[in-house]
C-alpha positions in Angstrom: 200.3 159.2 68.0 198.4 162.0 66.4 199.8 163.5 63.3 200.4 166.9 65.0 201.5 165.6 68.4 204.8 167.3 69.4 205.0 165.5 72.7 203.4 162.4 74.1 203.3 160.8 77.5 202.4 157.1 77.4 201.6 155.2 80.6 204.3 156.8 82.7 204.9 155.6 86.2 207.5 156.9 88.6 208.6 155.3 91.8 211.3 156.7 94.0 213.3 154.4 96.2 213.7 155.5 99.8 216.1 154.1 102.3 214.3 155.2 105.5 210.8 156.1 104.5 210.2 153.3 102.0 209.2 153.7 98.3 207.2 156.6 97.1 204.9 156.2 94.1 204.9 159.7 92.5 203.2 159.0 89.2 200.7 156.4 88.2 199.9 155.6 84.6 200.1 159.2 83.3 198.9 159.8 79.7 199.1 163.1 77.8 199.5 164.4 74.3 200.6 168.0 73.4 200.2 169.4 69.9 202.6 171.5 67.9 202.5 175.1 69.2 200.1 174.2 72.1 200.3 175.7 75.6 199.4 173.0 78.1 199.2 173.7 81.9 199.8 170.9 84.4 197.5 171.8 87.3 197.3 170.0 90.6 197.9 170.2 94.3 201.3 170.5 95.9 203.1 167.1 95.9 201.0 165.5 93.1 204.0 164.8 90.8 203.8 167.8 88.4 207.5 168.6 88.7 208.4 164.9 88.5 206.5 164.6 85.2 208.0 167.8 83.8 211.5 166.5 84.7 210.7 163.2 82.9 209.6 165.2 79.8 213.0 167.0 80.0 215.0 163.8 80.3 216.2 164.8 83.8 214.4 161.8 85.3 213.8 158.3 84.0 210.3 156.8 84.2 209.9 153.6 86.1 207.5 152.4 83.4 206.0 153.9 80.2 207.7 156.4 77.9 207.8 159.9 76.7 208.3 160.8 73.0 209.1 164.2 71.3 208.5 164.2 67.5 208.1 160.4 67.8 211.5 159.9 69.3 211.8 158.4 72.8 213.2 160.8 75.4 216.2 159.1 77.0 218.0 162.1 78.4 218.4 165.9 78.1 217.9 167.1 74.5 219.0 170.3 72.7 215.4 170.5 71.4 214.0 171.0 75.0 214.6 173.9 77.4 213.7 174.0 81.0 212.8 177.1 83.1 213.1 176.3 86.8 211.1 177.8 89.8 214.0 180.2 90.5 216.0 182.0 87.8 219.3 180.2 88.5 221.4 183.0 87.1 225.2 183.0 87.8 225.8 186.0 90.0 229.2 186.8 88.6 227.9 187.0 85.0 226.0 189.9 83.4 222.5 189.4 82.1 223.8 189.0 78.6 226.5 186.6 79.6 223.9 184.5 81.5 221.6 184.4 78.5 224.6 183.3 76.3 225.6 180.5 78.7 224.0 177.6 76.7 226.0 178.7 73.6 229.2 178.4 75.6 228.3 175.1 77.2 227.7 173.6 73.7 230.9 175.0 72.3 229.1 177.2 69.8 230.4 180.6 68.5 229.1 183.3 70.9 229.4 186.0 68.2 226.9 184.1 66.0 224.3 184.0 68.8 224.8 187.4 70.4 222.3 189.3 68.2 219.6 186.7 69.0 220.3 187.1 72.7 220.0 190.9 72.4 216.8 190.6 70.5 215.3 188.4 73.1 216.3 190.7 75.9 214.8 193.6 74.0 211.6 191.7 73.5 211.3 191.0 77.2 212.1 194.6 78.2 215.7 194.0 79.4 217.5 195.9 76.7 218.8 198.5 79.2 220.1 195.8 81.6 222.3 193.6 79.3 225.4 194.6 81.3 223.7 194.5 84.8 224.3 191.7 87.2 221.5 189.5 88.7 221.8 191.3 92.1 220.8 194.5 90.4 217.5 193.0 89.0 214.1 192.5 90.5 212.7 188.9 90.8 210.6 189.3 87.7 213.5 190.7 85.7 215.6 187.7 86.7 212.9 185.3 85.5 212.7 187.2 82.2 216.4 186.7 81.7 216.0 183.0 82.5 213.3 182.7 79.9 215.5 184.4 77.3 218.3 181.9 78.1 215.8 179.0 77.6 214.7 180.4 74.3 218.1 181.3 72.9 218.8 178.1 71.0 215.3 178.0 69.6 214.1 174.8 71.4 211.1 172.9 70.0 209.6 172.5 73.5 209.7 174.9 76.5 209.1 173.3 79.9 208.3 175.7 82.8 208.2 174.6 86.5 206.1 177.2 88.4 208.5 179.9 87.2 206.5 182.8 88.7 205.5 181.1 92.0 207.9 183.2 94.2 206.8 186.5 92.7 204.3 189.0 94.2 200.8 189.1 92.7 201.4 192.2 90.5 204.7 191.0 89.2 203.3 187.6 88.5 200.4 189.0 86.5 202.9 191.1 84.5 205.0 188.0 83.8 201.9 186.0 82.8 201.2 188.7 80.2 204.8 188.7 79.1 204.9 184.9 78.7 201.6 185.0 76.8 203.1 187.5 74.3 206.3 185.4 73.9 204.3 182.3 73.2 202.1 184.0 70.6 205.2 185.5 68.9 207.3 182.4 69.0 204.8 179.7 68.4 206.6 177.4 70.9 205.1 174.3 72.4 204.9 175.0 76.1 204.2 172.7 79.1 203.7 174.9 82.2 203.4 173.6 85.8 201.2 175.5 88.2 198.9 175.0 91.2 197.2 178.3 90.5 193.8 177.6 88.7 193.5 181.2 87.4 197.0 181.2 86.1 196.4 178.0 84.2 193.3 179.4 82.5 194.9 182.7 81.8 197.8 181.1 79.9 196.9 177.7 78.5 195.0 176.3 75.6 194.3 173.1 77.6 194.7 172.2 81.3 195.8 168.7 82.4 194.3 168.2 85.8 196.4 166.0 88.1 195.2 164.0 91.1 196.9 164.0 94.5 199.8 161.6 94.8 200.3 159.2 93.1 199.8 161.7 90.4 197.8 160.7 87.3 196.1 162.9 84.8 192.4 162.7 85.6 191.0 165.1 83.1 192.0 167.4 80.2 190.0 170.7 80.1 190.0 172.8 77.0 190.1 176.5 78.0 188.5 177.5 74.7 191.3 180.0 74.0 193.6 179.5 71.0 196.4 182.0 71.7 195.2 184.4 69.1 193.6 186.5 71.9 195.4 189.3 73.7 196.1 188.5 77.3 193.8 191.3 78.5 191.1 190.0 76.2 191.1 186.7 78.0 190.8 188.3 81.4 187.7 190.3 80.3 186.0 187.2 79.0 183.1 185.7 80.9 184.4 182.4 79.4 187.6 182.8 81.5 185.6 183.1 84.7 183.5 180.1 83.7 186.5 177.9 83.1 188.1 179.0 86.4 184.9 178.0 88.2 184.7 174.7 86.4 188.2 173.8 87.5 187.6 174.9 91.1 184.5 172.8 91.2 186.5 169.8 90.0 189.1 170.2 92.7 186.5 170.8 95.4 184.6 167.7 94.4 187.8 165.7 94.5 188.8 167.0 97.9 185.3 166.2 99.3 185.5 162.7 97.8 188.9 162.1 99.4 187.6 163.4 102.7 184.6 161.0 102.6 186.9 158.1 101.8 189.0 158.8 104.8 
């Protein structure tokens, strides 16, 4: 393991047992290393095992073979050092925004009063300071996802795992959330693994992109975006380098699709 590796995937396979449809091989010999403070996007077509790999990183699924380590320790189940942001916000409708953000504190039996200021600071940082006493039904989709990100960051996890958190949002809101996340990452210095099937989104956000094949998923290539995180979000979008990387990744997927078509 590299000296600065925060997270490492070593030869991970995942096979799901099916009663009626037979076994499904979701992941095949996946390898990946993620450095401290890095933002890595898992990019691939629908059904390629991106979410499965992310759930294994979170300790929510057990690999059939291989292992995952965080700070050198093998992941054997959910950890307080890892937070997960799902595709939907999963906020409890009967709790206010502030109460939803504070939920991890209550679940772990910690003192709410000690963590309340941090929760309020996170909500202010994400533009939700005026909505701390609102209920999820009173928020837009983007605002609900901001609250979910605040909840994930509350206990200061070492690793933030995000499973297509903006996939259900409209294009304008999604772009705004991308910018918000980019700012949060630059301010917090968190290690982030972000699942997406949107090539442009991967390049807009990540320092490296792990390109996954169609099922059974394996990591076929690691593409360095050339961005470090020091750049402003808008600066990335104006860069010719951004357009070049998007085109490079598109060409990779097009070539892969053509190869599979020829094989069939």
